[in-house]
Backbone bond lengths (Angstrom), bond angles and torsions (degrees), N, CA, C in turn:
res aa  C-N    CA-C-N  psi(-1)  N-CA   C-N-CA  omega(-1)  CA-C   N-CA-C  phi
1 X - - - 1.471 - - 1.519 109.88 -
2 X 1.312 116.93 132.69 1.462 121.86 -176.72 1.525 110.40 -67.17
3 X 1.326 115.10 132.28 1.462 121.26 177.51 1.519 109.44 -110.40
4 X 1.325 116.28 134.86 1.461 122.42 -179.62 1.522 109.35 -106.29
5 X 1.324 115.87 129.95 1.465 121.69 174.65 1.518 108.90 -104.42
6 X 1.325 116.35 119.57 1.462 122.09 179.45 1.525 108.27 -98.64
7 X 1.337 117.07 129.27 1.459 122.28 177.64 1.522 108.46 -110.07
8 X 1.343 116.01 117.76 1.464 121.45 -178.17 1.533 109.17 -118.70
9 X 1.336 118.74 96.76 1.466 120.33 174.36 1.522 110.22 -77.37
10 X 1.319 116.32 141.31 1.463 119.21 -179.15 1.523 110.20 -141.35
11 X 1.320 115.67 121.59 1.465 120.82 173.73 1.523 108.19 -128.79
12 X 1.320 116.07 105.32 1.470 122.29 178.23 1.528 112.96 53.31
13 X 1.318 115.46 42.48 1.469 120.85 176.81 1.528 110.04 -125.80
14 X 1.321 115.10 34.42 1.463 120.24 -177.60 1.523 111.84 -57.47
15 X 1.331 116.80 -31.17 1.466 119.94 -178.08 1.525 112.62 -68.21
16 X 1.341 117.49 -17.05 1.467 120.73 178.44 1.528 112.45 -106.08
17 X 1.313 117.33 -17.82 1.461 121.45 -167.74 1.524 112.93 -59.10
18 X 1.329 117.82 -42.20 1.470 120.01 -179.30 1.524 111.41 -55.22
19 X 1.317 116.23 -43.94 1.467 120.38 -176.57 1.525 111.09 -65.24
20 X 1.330 116.84 -41.18 1.464 120.53 178.30 1.524 110.96 -63.22
21 X 1.336 116.44 -47.18 1.462 120.45 -177.30 1.531 111.53 -69.77
22 X 1.327 116.64 -33.58 1.464 119.93 175.72 1.527 110.61 -60.42
23 X 1.340 116.61 -37.87 1.469 120.17 -179.58 1.531 111.33 -68.19
24 X 1.331 116.97 -24.26 1.469 120.64 173.74 1.525 110.02 -78.25
25 X 1.311 116.54 -47.03 1.461 120.79 -178.43 1.528 111.63 -58.25
26 X 1.310 117.59 -34.31 1.462 122.21 -175.16 1.531 113.25 -80.87
27 X 1.313 118.23 0.84 1.462 120.53 -178.38 1.527 111.67 -58.48
28 X 1.319 115.61 136.22 1.465 120.62 178.75 1.523 111.88 -75.49
29 X 1.328 117.69 -15.55 1.461 123.11 172.47 1.528 106.85 -99.62
30 X 1.330 117.65 126.75 1.460 120.00 -164.45 1.527 115.51 -105.29
31 X 1.330 118.54 -7.69 1.473 118.88 -176.71 1.524 110.03 -88.88
32 X 1.324 115.87 82.02 1.461 121.36 -178.67 1.530 109.96 -145.22
33 X 1.314 114.31 162.05 1.455 122.63 167.19 1.520 106.80 -127.13
34 X 1.306 117.17 150.40 1.471 121.11 -179.70 1.522 108.53 -128.07
35 X 1.333 115.91 115.72 1.453 122.13 -176.52 1.523 108.96 -102.40
36 X 1.319 116.11 112.01 1.466 122.03 179.26 1.520 108.19 -91.95
37 X 1.331 116.34 120.12 1.460 121.09 179.44 1.526 108.30 -105.12
38 X 1.321 115.52 110.10 1.465 121.10 175.74 1.527 107.76 -84.03
39 X 1.327 115.83 107.23 1.465 120.70 -173.22 1.537 110.85 -90.29
40 X 1.333 115.57 58.74 1.461 119.97 176.31 1.510 114.47 73.50
41 X 1.329 118.03 30.06 1.471 121.29 -178.24 1.525 111.31 -66.30
42 X 1.350 115.56 148.40 1.464 120.05 173.38 1.525 111.17 -115.95
43 X 1.333 116.18 22.72 1.466 120.72 174.77 1.530 108.15 -108.35
44 X 1.333 117.98 -148.91 1.467 121.52 -175.27 1.531 113.65 -92.43
45 X 1.324 117.14 18.75 1.466 120.24 -177.20 1.528 111.82 -55.08
46 X 1.341 117.62 -46.29 1.469 121.02 -176.67 1.528 111.05 -60.90
47 X 1.329 116.96 -44.30 1.466 120.73 -178.45 1.525 111.40 -65.65
48 X 1.322 116.18 -43.51 1.466 119.85 -179.03 1.524 110.23 -66.54
49 X 1.331 116.97 -45.37 1.462 120.30 178.21 1.529 110.41 -60.22
50 X 1.327 116.43 -39.57 1.461 120.60 179.50 1.515 112.60 -59.96
51 X 1.328 116.95 -37.69 1.462 120.58 178.52 1.528 111.07 -64.78
52 X 1.328 116.48 -38.22 1.461 119.86 -179.61 1.520 111.32 -71.04
53 X 1.320 117.16 -36.86 1.469 120.71 177.16 1.523 110.46 -62.22
54 X 1.342 116.91 -39.80 1.467 120.92 177.67 1.529 111.41 -70.72
55 X 1.314 115.87 -31.91 1.459 121.08 -176.34 1.525 112.03 -70.97
56 X 1.343 116.76 -38.15 1.466 121.34 -175.18 1.521 107.97 -151.51
57 X 1.334 117.00 123.41 1.461 119.40 -174.56 1.529 113.60 -73.50
58 X 1.316 116.76 0.01 1.468 118.45 172.47 1.524 111.52 -77.35
59 X 1.321 116.88 -15.31 1.465 121.19 174.59 1.524 109.75 -86.04
60 X 1.321 116.04 132.52 1.466 123.02 177.48 1.532 107.93 -119.81
61 X 1.321 116.01 156.91 1.468 120.33 -177.61 1.517 110.64 -134.20
62 X 1.323 115.36 136.59 1.468 121.31 178.31 1.523 108.84 -141.64
63 X 1.334 115.73 134.05 1.464 120.99 176.24 1.522 109.54 -107.31
64 X 1.339 116.21 143.10 1.460 121.00 170.54 1.520 108.84 -144.83
65 X 1.310 116.78 155.83 1.454 120.82 172.77 1.531 108.65 -61.26
66 X 1.312 116.43 149.99 1.464 120.72 -172.96 1.526 112.90 -57.91
67 X 1.328 114.51 122.79 1.472 121.54 177.27 1.520 111.99 -126.96
68 X 1.321 117.31 0.59 1.451 120.04 -177.89 1.518 111.40 89.86
69 X 1.330 115.08 172.02 1.462 121.55 -175.32 1.523 112.36 -58.53
70 X 1.335 116.40 -44.02 1.472 119.59 -179.54 1.517 110.98 -63.73
71 X 1.334 116.83 -43.40 1.452 120.43 179.09 1.516 112.55 -62.62
72 X 1.336 116.39 -37.54 1.463 120.39 179.05 1.530 110.92 -68.05
73 X 1.323 116.30 -42.01 1.468 118.65 177.26 1.526 110.52 -64.00
74 X 1.322 116.97 -41.02 1.468 120.04 178.95 1.520 111.54 -61.43
75 X 1.326 116.50 -38.37 1.465 120.06 176.31 1.522 110.09 -61.94
76 X 1.304 116.26 -43.49 1.459 119.89 177.67 1.520 112.42 -61.04
77 X 1.331 116.72 -38.89 1.461 120.55 179.70 1.522 111.66 -63.52
78 X 1.326 117.53 -27.31 1.468 120.94 177.07 1.527 111.82 -71.09
79 X 1.326 117.45 -22.67 1.465 121.69 -169.88 1.523 114.50 -105.41
80 X 1.321 118.16 -11.76 1.471 120.11 -173.27 1.528 111.16 -66.04
81 X 1.324 115.40 148.20 1.466 121.67 176.06 1.530 111.58 -124.58
82 X 1.331 117.68 1.56 1.456 121.18 -175.93 1.511 113.50 -87.30
83 X 1.348 114.55 171.19 1.466 121.62 176.70 1.521 111.92 -82.23
84 X 1.341 115.56 -28.53 1.460 121.08 -179.97 1.522 109.02 -128.70
85 X 1.334 115.33 154.51 1.466 121.55 -175.70 1.524 109.92 -121.21
86 X 1.325 114.53 132.89 1.464 122.81 173.86 1.522 108.30 -117.55
87 X 1.344 116.81 117.42 1.459 120.23 172.70 1.526 108.12 -87.13
88 X 1.329 116.02 140.79 1.465 120.29 178.77 1.522 108.22 -149.10
89 X 1.327 117.16 110.11 1.461 119.94 177.66 1.532 109.48 -69.89
90 X 1.325 115.81 152.70 1.467 121.43 -170.31 1.522 113.38 -65.50
91 X 1.331 118.56 -17.65 1.465 119.95 -179.75 1.523 112.94 -103.03
92 X 1.331 117.59 6.60 1.460 121.52 179.28 1.523 110.46 -109.60
93 X 1.331 116.97 -174.48 1.464 121.29 -179.84 1.519 109.18 -155.76
94 X 1.327 115.64 166.02 1.462 121.53 177.58 1.522 109.63 -129.99
95 X 1.323 115.09 153.64 1.460 121.51 178.03 1.525 109.92 -67.89
96 X 1.330 117.15 146.70 1.461 121.07 -176.28 1.523 112.73 -63.67
97 X 1.349 117.88 -16.81 1.468 120.94 -179.39 1.527 112.99 -100.12
98 X 1.326 117.77 4.02 1.470 119.45 -173.35 1.522 111.87 -60.17
99 X 1.315 117.60 -48.73 1.460 119.85 -178.51 1.530 110.87 -65.64
100 X 1.324 116.99 -46.09 1.466 120.58 -178.38 1.515 111.61 -60.08
101 X 1.339 117.13 -48.14 1.461 120.19 -179.07 1.524 111.95 -64.98
102 X 1.336 116.12 -37.67 1.464 119.84 -179.77 1.526 110.86 -68.11
103 X 1.319 117.52 -43.49 1.461 121.18 -179.42 1.526 110.89 -65.19
104 X 1.320 117.48 -38.87 1.468 120.28 176.25 1.524 110.52 -59.38
105 X 1.335 116.44 -42.70 1.465 120.37 178.95 1.523 110.85 -64.42
106 X 1.333 116.79 -41.12 1.466 120.89 179.65 1.525 110.42 -65.02
107 X 1.308 117.71 -40.90 1.464 120.99 -178.18 1.521 111.82 -66.64
108 X 1.321 116.90 -23.47 1.461 120.32 176.37 1.525 111.67 -80.16
109 X 1.330 117.01 -19.99 1.469 121.87 176.88 1.520 107.83 -146.21
110 X 1.323 116.34 94.33 1.459 121.71 -172.08 1.528 113.11 -69.59
111 X 1.327 117.78 -8.16 1.466 120.95 176.45 1.526 112.27 -84.11
112 X 1.331 116.78 -3.01 1.462 121.15 -176.25 1.526 111.21 -65.08
113 X 1.345 115.17 130.99 1.467 121.32 177.18 1.523 112.51 -103.70
114 X 1.337 116.83 -25.95 1.461 120.92 -176.75 1.526 109.13 -141.94
115 X 1.323 115.68 136.69 1.469 121.05 168.57 1.526 106.64 -117.48
116 X 1.331 116.05 122.84 1.461 121.47 -178.97 1.520 108.78 -115.16
117 X 1.320 116.23 128.77 1.459 120.58 176.56 1.523 109.61 -108.18
118 X 1.305 115.84 169.12 1.454 120.49 173.11 1.533 108.96 -83.02
119 X 1.333 116.80 -179.25 1.460 119.83 -176.04 1.516 110.87 -150.64
120 X 1.336 115.43 168.30 1.447 123.08 170.39 1.524 108.14 -133.97
121 X 1.322 116.38 165.76 1.460 120.27 -179.86 1.529 109.96 -108.38
122 X 1.328 115.56 161.53 1.457 120.75 174.77 1.525 107.79 -152.74
123 X 1.323 116.16 168.25 1.464 119.86 177.79 1.526 109.55 -112.04
124 X 1.327 117.94 -74.51 1.456 120.38 -178.05 1.522 113.87 -114.44
125 X 1.320 116.65 -25.02 1.461 121.11 -172.86 1.527 109.51 -119.13
126 X 1.332 116.75 116.08 1.465 120.45 179.97 1.520 113.03 -64.98
127 X 1.324 116.64 -17.41 1.461 119.54 177.77 1.526 112.30 -79.85
128 X 1.333 116.03 -12.23 1.467 121.05 178.94 1.521 107.57 -118.74
129 X 1.317 116.17 103.66 1.455 120.36 -176.65 1.522 111.02 -117.04
130 X 1.319 115.04 162.28 1.465 122.56 -176.93 1.526 109.27 -127.53
131 X 1.329 117.02 163.73 1.473 119.92 -179.80 1.527 111.26 -59.01
132 X 1.332 117.25 155.33 1.464 121.10 179.80 1.524 111.27 -65.35
133 X 1.339 116.18 154.33 1.459 120.52 -179.60 1.520 112.24 -82.35
134 X 1.331 118.01 -8.82 1.464 121.19 174.74 1.514 108.51 -142.92
135 X 1.311 116.48 158.28 1.461 121.73 -175.57 1.526 108.85 -97.38
136 X 1.321 115.74 116.04 1.454 120.44 176.07 1.526 108.56 -101.77
137 X 1.306 116.08 132.14 1.454 121.45 177.89 1.519 108.67 -142.92
138 X 1.300 116.18 167.12 1.465 119.66 178.00 1.526 110.79 -61.26
139 X 1.335 116.57 -34.51 1.464 120.94 -179.56 1.531 111.68 -66.15
140 X 1.324 117.36 -30.55 1.464 120.79 179.67 1.520 111.94 -67.98
141 X 1.330 116.40 -27.77 1.454 120.96 -170.90 1.523 112.31 -83.98
142 X 1.311 114.84 66.47 1.457 121.58 172.91 1.526 107.51 -144.66
143 X 1.307 115.93 161.07 1.451 121.09 -172.75 1.534 112.24 -55.77
144 X 1.331 117.64 -51.30 1.464 120.28 -174.83 1.519 112.26 -62.08
145 X 1.323 117.35 -42.53 1.465 119.72 -178.46 1.526 111.97 -69.48
146 X 1.312 117.14 -40.80 1.465 119.15 177.45 1.521 110.13 -64.87
147 X 1.311 117.12 -35.58 1.457 121.15 -178.93 1.524 112.34 -65.42
148 X 1.337 117.43 -46.61 1.464 119.15 -170.06 1.523 114.56 -107.24
149 X 1.327 118.38 -7.63 1.465 119.46 -177.41 1.526 113.00 -112.70
150 X 1.327 116.49 10.94 1.464 118.83 -172.73 1.526 113.26 -60.90
151 X 1.319 117.41 -37.91 1.466 120.05 -174.52 1.522 112.16 -60.60
152 X 1.335 116.94 -29.30 1.464 119.85 -179.02 1.522 113.00 -111.74
153 X 1.328 118.47 -11.85 1.463 122.00 -179.82 1.521 110.53 -137.27
154 X 1.328 115.99 60.28 1.456 119.21 178.61 1.527 110.30 -78.35
155 X 1.331 115.60 157.63 1.462 122.00 -176.35 1.523 108.67 -118.60
156 X 1.319 119.58 115.26 1.468 119.83 175.80 1.519 110.94 -54.39
157 X 1.316 116.29 136.59 1.464 120.04 -171.79 1.520 112.23 -62.12
158 X 1.342 117.86 -29.92 1.460 118.27 -177.27 1.516 113.17 -81.67
159 X 1.341 117.08 2.33 1.468 120.10 168.80 1.529 110.51 -69.76
160 X 1.335 116.78 -25.44 1.451 120.84 -174.70 1.513 114.09 -94.29
161 X 1.326 115.37 150.32 1.457 123.56 165.12 1.520 105.19 -123.11
162 X 1.335 117.54 120.17 1.456 122.32 -165.82 1.528 111.22 -115.88
163 X 1.311 115.95 137.92 1.455 120.34 172.27 1.523 108.84 -62.80
164 X 1.314 116.83 133.66 1.458 120.93 -174.87 1.528 112.27 -59.97
165 X 1.315 117.16 -30.14 1.468 121.24 -178.82 1.527 112.27 -60.51
166 X 1.321 117.16 -25.35 1.466 120.56 -178.81 1.523 111.40 -64.07
167 X 1.328 117.40 -19.82 1.466 120.99 -174.93 1.529 113.24 -104.89
168 X 1.321 116.25 12.22 1.456 118.77 175.74 1.524 111.03 -63.98
169 X 1.335 116.40 -36.00 1.467 120.19 -175.60 1.524 112.57 -113.40
170 X 1.329 117.41 9.44 1.467 119.40 -177.42 1.521 110.94 -125.21
171 X 1.334 115.09 136.22 1.454 122.52 168.01 1.523 108.15 -134.43
172 X 1.339 116.04 148.99 1.458 121.00 -178.96 1.532 109.92 -69.06
173 X 1.342 117.90 135.65 1.471 120.92 177.51 1.530 110.53 -64.55
174 X 1.320 117.27 117.57 1.451 120.33 -171.20 1.521 113.59 -80.39
175 X 1.332 117.78 -7.97 1.466 118.97 175.29 1.524 111.59 -88.27
176 X 1.335 117.35 -5.95 1.463 120.91 177.18 1.524 109.25 -89.77
177 X 1.316 116.59 130.29 1.460 122.34 177.93 1.524 111.45 -101.69
178 X 1.310 116.78 -1.35 1.464 122.88 177.22 1.526 107.23 -160.45
179 X 1.312 116.95 166.21 1.475 127.04 179.00 1.527 113.51 52.84
180 X 1.319 118.11 16.88 1.462 120.54 174.29 1.526 110.60 -63.92
181 X 1.344 116.50 -26.48 1.455 119.56 178.24 1.528 111.78 -70.18
182 X 1.345 117.43 -28.96 1.471 120.15 174.92 1.525 109.47 -60.93
183 X 1.312 116.50 -46.01 1.462 120.78 178.38 1.530 109.94 -57.94
184 X 1.338 116.32 -40.77 1.467 120.31 179.02 1.516 111.77 -62.78
185 X 1.345 116.39 -50.08 1.466 119.26 -177.72 1.525 111.31 -61.14
186 X 1.333 117.41 -42.00 1.472 120.38 178.91 1.518 110.27 -63.33
187 X 1.327 116.64 -44.84 1.462 120.52 -179.28 1.522 111.41 -59.92
188 X 1.317 116.41 -41.95 1.463 120.39 -178.10 1.530 112.18 -71.89
189 X 1.318 116.84 -41.70 1.464 119.69 -174.09 1.527 113.68 -82.57
190 X 1.324 118.19 -8.81 1.473 118.93 179.27 1.532 110.95 -65.10
191 X 1.316 117.96 -23.32 1.465 121.69 179.99 1.524 112.57 -97.34
192 X 1.336 116.46 14.17 1.468 122.76 174.88 1.533 112.20 52.59
193 X 1.335 117.18 61.51 1.467 119.92 -177.14 1.532 112.08 -71.93
194 X 1.308 115.53 156.69 1.464 120.83 173.79 1.534 107.82 -74.58
195 X 1.335 116.98 126.84 1.462 119.41 -178.87 1.514 110.83 -136.62
196 X 1.325 114.93 162.68 1.461 122.59 174.65 1.513 107.46 -128.74
197 X 1.333 116.75 135.20 1.455 121.53 177.81 1.515 109.42 -108.11
198 X 1.323 116.19 125.14 1.467 122.16 175.59 1.529 107.35 -105.96
199 X 1.311 116.26 110.59 1.462 120.50 -174.97 1.532 110.67 -85.09
200 X 1.304 114.71 57.49 1.464 122.81 174.20 1.526 107.64 -135.26
201 X 1.333 117.76 148.18 1.477 119.96 -179.58 1.525 111.88 -76.70
202 X 1.314 115.58 90.28 1.458 121.69 -179.77 1.534 112.70 -96.84
203 X 1.336 115.98 -4.80 1.469 120.86 179.36 1.529 108.74 -128.18
204 X 1.332 115.09 148.89 1.460 120.62 -179.46 1.527 108.82 -127.39
205 X 1.317 115.12 123.50 1.461 122.67 -174.61 1.519 109.50 -107.62
206 X 1.323 116.36 122.99 1.463 120.38 -177.89 1.530 110.05 -83.41
207 X 1.328 115.32 126.95 1.457 121.08 173.33 1.520 108.01 -100.34
208 X 1.324 116.60 124.04 1.462 119.42 -179.44 1.519 110.42 -142.71
209 X 1.336 117.26 141.84 1.460 120.70 177.50 1.518 110.00 -59.10
210 X 1.344 115.28 139.35 1.459 119.71 177.60 1.509 113.69 88.34
211 X 1.345 118.36 -1.46 1.450 119.70 178.64 1.525 110.09 -71.68
212 X 1.333 115.69 165.65 1.462 119.94 -178.31 1.522 111.62 -57.80
213 X 1.328 117.34 -36.76 1.455 119.47 -173.82 1.522 112.85 -70.11
214 X 1.329 119.06 -14.40 1.463 119.32 177.84 1.521 111.52 -104.37
215 X 1.321 117.90 1.10 1.454 122.10 174.75 1.523 107.33 -89.56
216 X 1.345 116.17 90.57 1.452 119.95 -169.39 1.521 113.15 -64.73
217 X 1.314 117.00 -39.12 1.466 119.52 -179.88 1.526 110.59 -61.47
218 X 1.326 115.83 -43.51 1.456 120.12 178.18 1.522 111.15 -63.78
219 X 1.339 116.92 -42.56 1.457 120.62 179.80 1.516 111.20 -61.90
220 X 1.325 117.24 -45.19 1.467 120.57 179.76 1.525 111.39 -60.75
221 X 1.325 115.57 -44.07 1.468 119.93 -179.50 1.529 111.18 -61.51
222 X 1.331 116.29 -42.41 1.454 119.17 -177.29 1.516 113.02 -77.47
223 X 1.325 117.43 -28.17 1.464 119.32 173.35 1.519 110.43 -61.35
224 X 1.319 116.33 -41.12 1.465 119.64 179.01 1.522 110.65 -65.87
225 X 1.336 117.54 -42.65 1.469 120.55 177.41 1.527 110.86 -62.91
226 X 1.324 115.13 -42.45 1.460 119.86 -176.21 1.511 111.67 -61.86
227 X 1.322 116.62 -32.82 1.464 119.10 -177.65 1.523 111.19 -60.18
228 X 1.321 117.64 -33.61 1.457 119.67 -179.55 1.523 111.15 -70.40
229 X 1.329 117.60 -31.01 1.466 119.68 172.89 1.525 110.43 -69.37
230 X 1.324 115.23 -38.22 1.456 119.48 177.69 1.527 110.33 -60.94
231 X 1.323 116.74 -41.07 1.468 120.73 179.50 1.531 110.99 -61.53
232 X 1.326 116.84 -34.06 1.467 119.92 178.43 1.519 111.08 -71.64
233 X 1.326 116.21 -37.45 1.459 120.24 178.79 1.511 110.61 -69.59
234 X 1.331 116.29 -38.82 1.463 122.40 -176.59 1.529 107.65 -123.22
235 X 1.319 118.38 78.06 1.469 120.15 -173.38 1.519 114.44 -62.62
236 X 1.334 117.86 -18.18 1.462 120.02 -179.50 1.524 112.41 -97.26
237 X 1.319 115.91 15.28 1.460 119.61 177.88 1.522 109.97 -55.27
238 X 1.312 116.67 127.79 1.467 120.90 -176.75 1.527 110.47 -81.02
239 X 1.345 114.71 160.42 1.459 120.24 -178.89 1.522 112.28 -59.08
240 X 1.325 117.02 -33.12 1.462 118.83 -176.07 1.521 110.75 -62.62
241 X 1.320 117.35 -29.28 1.456 120.23 178.84 1.523 110.40 -67.98
242 X 1.330 115.55 -33.96 1.454 118.80 177.93 1.529 110.05 -66.85
243 X 1.337 116.37 -42.25 1.466 119.23 178.46 1.530 110.73 -66.84
244 X 1.335 116.96 -35.22 1.464 119.82 175.64 1.524 110.00 -63.30
245 X 1.309 115.38 -39.66 1.468 121.17 177.90 1.529 111.08 -60.79
246 X 1.334 117.16 -45.83 1.463 120.77 179.99 1.528 110.90 -64.16
247 X 1.322 116.06 -39.74 1.463 119.79 179.61 1.524 110.55 -65.90
248 X 1.317 116.61 -38.13 1.465 120.08 179.08 1.519 111.48 -64.88
249 X 1.326 116.66 -32.74 1.459 119.27 178.19 1.529 110.73 -58.95
250 X 1.337 116.69 -39.48 1.468 120.05 178.29 1.523 109.84 -63.16
251 X 1.340 115.93 -46.57 1.457 120.15 179.53 1.519 110.95 -63.94
252 X 1.321 115.40 -38.28 1.462 121.79 -178.46 1.522 110.57 -58.74
253 X 1.335 116.88 -43.58 1.468 120.41 -179.56 1.531 111.04 -60.43
254 X 1.341 115.56 -45.32 1.459 119.48 -177.63 1.527 111.26 -67.04
255 X 1.322 116.37 -41.91 1.458 120.36 179.40 1.516 110.92 -61.87
256 X 1.332 117.05 -45.32 1.453 120.59 -179.61 1.537 111.26 -64.93
257 X 1.342 117.12 -35.35 1.467 120.68 177.60 1.532 109.75 -62.43
258 X 1.329 117.07 -45.53 1.454 120.94 -179.81 1.536 110.91 -67.44
259 X 1.333 116.58 -38.12 1.459 119.66 178.20 1.521 111.46 -60.38
260 X 1.331 115.65 -41.52 1.464 118.94 -179.56 1.522 111.12 -64.11
261 X 1.338 116.47 -38.37 1.465 119.65 178.05 1.524 110.97 -65.95
262 X 1.337 116.20 -43.24 1.459 120.18 -179.45 1.528 110.30 -64.39
263 X 1.339 116.73 -43.13 1.464 120.16 178.70 1.520 110.87 -60.84
264 X 1.334 116.05 -38.30 1.457 120.33 178.66 1.520 110.47 -63.73
265 X 1.336 116.52 -40.87 1.460 120.70 179.59 1.523 111.23 -66.92
266 X 1.346 115.85 -38.84 1.456 119.59 -179.42 1.518 111.74 -62.69
267 X 1.319 116.69 -29.67 1.458 120.91 -177.50 1.527 113.56 -84.35
268 X 1.335 116.32 -6.80 1.456 119.10 177.77 1.520 109.23 -84.57
269 X 1.291 116.85 144.74 1.462 119.80 -173.05 1.527 114.44 -99.07
270 X 1.340 118.01 -15.50 1.466 118.54 -173.43 1.515 111.35 -103.29
271 X 1.348 115.86 146.01 1.451 121.22 173.77 1.511 113.00 80.18
272 X 1.318 115.26 174.23 1.455 122.38 -179.06 1.516 110.37 -79.18
273 X 1.323 116.93 130.24 1.463 121.81 -179.55 1.538 110.71 -59.99
274 X 1.319 116.49 -48.14 1.463 119.57 -177.63 1.520 111.19 -65.80
275 X 1.326 116.63 -36.82 1.462 119.71 178.27 1.524 110.57 -62.92
276 X 1.332 115.96 -42.17 1.464 118.72 -179.96 1.520 111.78 -66.16
277 X 1.335 116.43 -37.15 1.477 118.81 177.20 1.532 110.29 -61.76
278 X 1.324 116.41 -46.99 1.455 119.59 -178.94 1.520 111.06 -61.44
279 X 1.328 115.81 -43.96 1.450 119.33 -176.00 1.527 112.46 -68.38
280 X 1.336 117.17 -44.04 1.463 120.02 -171.29 1.534 113.92 -92.49
281 X 1.336 117.95 -22.65 1.458 118.68 -178.62 1.529 113.08 -103.71
282 X 1.328 117.26 -33.01 1.460 118.53 -169.07 1.512 114.81 -115.48
283 X 1.311 119.05 -17.63 1.476 119.52 179.78 1.529 109.97 -77.23
């Protein structure tokens, strides 16, 4: 029976952790373990994680000095015992059917290395969700598209369920504070893995002010760093891909600016949402 190892890195996100872990506990597929990596938090992460470990022995807990998101995921990769890996950041969540639907797809094609689902976004209430910030399709899930279209069509890491073997030779670059998942997706898809796409929102991505994805200066800096890792993964990358990357950075800034405005409008309670978009974005 296929076992899923969930890796949940947490750094000072204790206020979200319960919701993330609850979404794991509620899975209709029950053969899983969930490894909570406390990445040097100074909030209540340890206490909250401890309650979950006592509640269900499928939850495991590990503390390490702060190494960042990549370092926490790498620690989790050292500890997994499952056949497949599910990454889940402490402020996100997954649908209760994600594991069941993914395993059914894998059992229909045992050569499958990755199952990717679609996603939706939310802010504070999982019952109120919004359209995804990027368009995921089966056509996107190939090496060339992931390589050159990431800035406008990124894939949240918890959309994927990955065969553990894919991580025998890969670790997240620990000097990257953002877009480390782009490096992961490129590394995995360069070998043309067998995948299945489930076009249903099985993952939920939290949008919050002050998150890494809205810190544009940080994103730009890490995109440039990430490109050098990409060059190592794909040593024959042509110059045109680099220019495509630079051009996408320009588009990325504008898209993120508009996303922040839309998110701000969604959080306002008065008036018509569409009317406010027209007035403030397009007039």
